[in-house]
C-alpha positions as CSV (number, residue, x, y, z in Angstrom):
1,M,-0.1,0.0,-0.2
2,R,1.6,3.8,-1.0
3,L,0.4,6.0,2.0
4,G,2.6,9.5,1.8
5,G,5.0,7.4,-0.2
6,V,5.3,4.6,1.3
7,H,4.8,1.5,0.2
8,Q,3.6,-1.3,2.8
9,E,2.0,-3.8,2.4
10,Y,-0.8,-5.5,6.1
11,N,-0.6,-8.7,7.4
12,L,-3.6,-9.1,8.3
13,H,-3.6,-12.2,10.0
14,H,-1.6,-15.6,9.1
15,D,0.0,-16.8,5.9
16,S,1.0,-14.1,3.1
17,N,0.9,-16.0,-1.0
18,P,3.3,-14.6,-3.3
19,A,0.5,-13.0,-5.1
20,G,0.8,-10.2,-2.6
21,A,-2.7,-11.2,-0.1
22,T,-3.1,-12.0,2.9
23,T,-4.9,-14.9,4.4
24,I,-6.5,-15.5,7.3
25,L,-6.7,-19.2,8.3
26,R,-9.4,-20.9,9.9
27,E,-11.4,-23.8,8.6
28,E,-9.6,-26.8,6.5
29,G,-11.5,-27.4,4.0
30,M,-13.1,-24.0,3.1
31,K,-12.5,-22.2,-0.4
32,P,-10.9,-18.6,1.3
33,I,-13.4,-15.8,-0.2
34,E,-11.2,-13.4,-2.3
35,L,-11.9,-10.5,-0.6
36,L,-10.9,-6.1,-2.0
37,V,-10.7,-3.6,0.8
38,V,-10.0,0.0,-1.2
39,D,-9.2,2.5,1.7
40,N,-6.4,5.0,2.3
41,S,-7.1,5.2,6.0
42,I,-4.8,3.7,8.1
43,G,-7.1,3.6,10.8
44,D,-10.1,1.7,9.1
45,I,-7.7,-0.3,7.8
46,C,-6.8,-1.4,11.3
47,L,-10.3,-1.5,12.0
48,I,-11.3,-3.6,9.2
49,R,-8.7,-6.3,10.5
50,Q,-9.5,-6.8,13.6
51,A,-13.1,-7.2,12.6
52,L,-11.5,-10.6,10.1
53,A,-9.0,-11.8,12.9
54,D,-12.7,-12.5,14.8
55,E,-14.2,-14.5,11.2
56,P,-14.1,-17.9,11.2
57,Y,-13.7,-18.2,7.4
58,P,-10.5,-18.5,5.6
59,I,-10.2,-14.8,4.1
60,N,-7.1,-13.3,0.8
61,V,-7.0,-9.7,1.6
62,R,-5.8,-7.7,-0.6
63,V,-5.6,-3.7,0.0
64,A,-6.1,-1.2,-2.0
65,A,-5.4,2.6,-0.7
66,D,-6.4,4.8,-3.9
67,G,-9.3,4.5,-6.8
68,R,-5.8,4.0,-9.7
69,R,-4.8,1.4,-7.7
70,A,-8.2,-0.7,-7.4
71,R,-8.8,-0.2,-10.4
72,Q,-5.7,-1.5,-11.2
73,M,-6.6,-5.0,-8.9
74,L,-9.8,-4.9,-11.0
75,D,-8.4,-5.2,-14.0
76,A,-6.2,-7.7,-13.7
77,K,-6.2,-11.2,-14.4
78,D,-5.5,-12.8,-11.5
79,M,-7.6,-10.5,-9.6
80,Q,-11.5,-12.2,-8.8
81,P,-12.3,-10.7,-5.8
82,D,-15.3,-12.9,-4.0
83,L,-16.0,-9.5,-2.4
84,V,-15.1,-5.6,-2.5
85,I,-15.5,-3.3,0.5
86,L,-14.8,0.4,-1.3
87,D,-14.5,3.6,0.6
88,L,-15.8,6.6,-2.0
89,N,-13.5,9.1,-0.4
90,L,-10.3,7.9,-1.9
91,P,-7.6,9.5,-3.6
92,M,-5.9,9.3,-7.3
93,L,-9.5,7.9,-8.1
94,S,-13.0,8.5,-6.8
95,G,-14.5,5.2,-5.5
96,L,-17.7,6.0,-7.8
97,A,-15.0,6.2,-10.7
98,V,-13.5,2.6,-9.3
99,L,-17.4,1.1,-9.4
100,E,-18.0,2.6,-14.0
101,S,-15.4,0.4,-14.6
102,T,-15.9,-2.3,-11.2
103,D,-16.8,-5.7,-13.6
104,P,-21.4,-5.8,-12.8
105,Y,-20.9,-9.9,-11.8
106,V,-18.5,-8.9,-8.5
107,P,-20.3,-7.9,-5.7
108,V,-19.2,-4.3,-4.2
109,V,-20.4,-3.0,-0.6
110,V,-19.7,0.5,-0.3
111,F,-18.4,0.8,3.0
112,T,-18.0,4.9,3.7
113,S,-18.0,8.1,5.7
114,L,-20.1,9.8,3.7
115,S,-24.0,10.4,4.0
116,N,-25.1,12.4,1.0
117,P,-27.7,10.9,-0.6
118,N,-26.9,12.0,-4.5
119,H,-23.3,9.9,-3.5
120,R,-26.0,6.6,-2.3
121,R,-28.0,7.3,-5.4
122,A,-24.6,6.8,-7.6
123,A,-23.5,3.7,-6.3
124,F,-26.4,2.0,-6.2
125,E,-27.1,3.8,-9.9
126,L,-23.0,1.9,-10.8
127,G,-24.4,-1.9,-9.8
128,V,-23.7,-2.0,-5.4
129,V,-25.3,-4.3,-3.9
130,D,-24.8,-2.5,-0.3
131,Y,-24.2,0.8,0.7
132,V,-23.4,0.8,5.1
133,E,-22.3,4.4,7.3
134,K,-19.3,3.7,8.5
135,P,-20.4,4.2,12.2
136,S,-17.5,6.4,14.7
137,H,-17.3,4.0,17.5
138,P,-14.6,1.3,16.8
139,T,-16.6,-1.5,18.4
140,E,-19.7,-0.8,16.2
141,F,-17.2,-0.6,13.1
142,V,-16.2,-3.5,13.4
143,E,-19.4,-5.0,13.8
144,A,-20.3,-2.9,10.3
145,V,-17.4,-5.0,9.2
146,S,-18.5,-8.4,10.1
147,H,-21.9,-8.7,9.6
148,I,-20.2,-7.7,5.0
149,V,-18.3,-10.2,5.4
150,R,-19.9,-13.2,7.4
151,Q,-23.1,-12.1,4.8
152,W,-20.9,-12.9,1.3
153,A,-19.0,-15.1,3.4
154,T,-21.8,-17.4,3.4
155,A,-22.7,-17.1,-0.3
156,S,-19.4,-17.3,-1.4
157,Q,-19.0,-21.1,0.8
158,L,-22.5,-22.4,-0.7
159,A,-21.2,-21.0,-4.2
């Protein structure tokens, strides 16, 4: 991840694979959930990491810190996320611009502090499956992320 000119990878739990994702290992035999988190806030990424550490599902997590990097990752042939958690307030390229070029078959949940009804409407018009405003309290933030991941993990494991 590039923040302040420094490239930094976030190790979210146990095992890093060669593609740059981190895997949170849990129950054997379960297909890992491929998750792309697009957010430029280190604090929010840490809270997302905290939420994912408690999940019972194996999760491969990749992080993009700006819209341009998110678009590059989503355009890559080896990147087929099961779920994208996307903040709209991003540097380089807005979250809405990222949505415009995202494969419509990739489920995207907007997770943002922006509460503007126009942003919400535009996001749904661009195909998001949910729009969740980031809670300001850390405990509620972690619970919201856990809810999002559980909802999509269950669907992913049944597919």
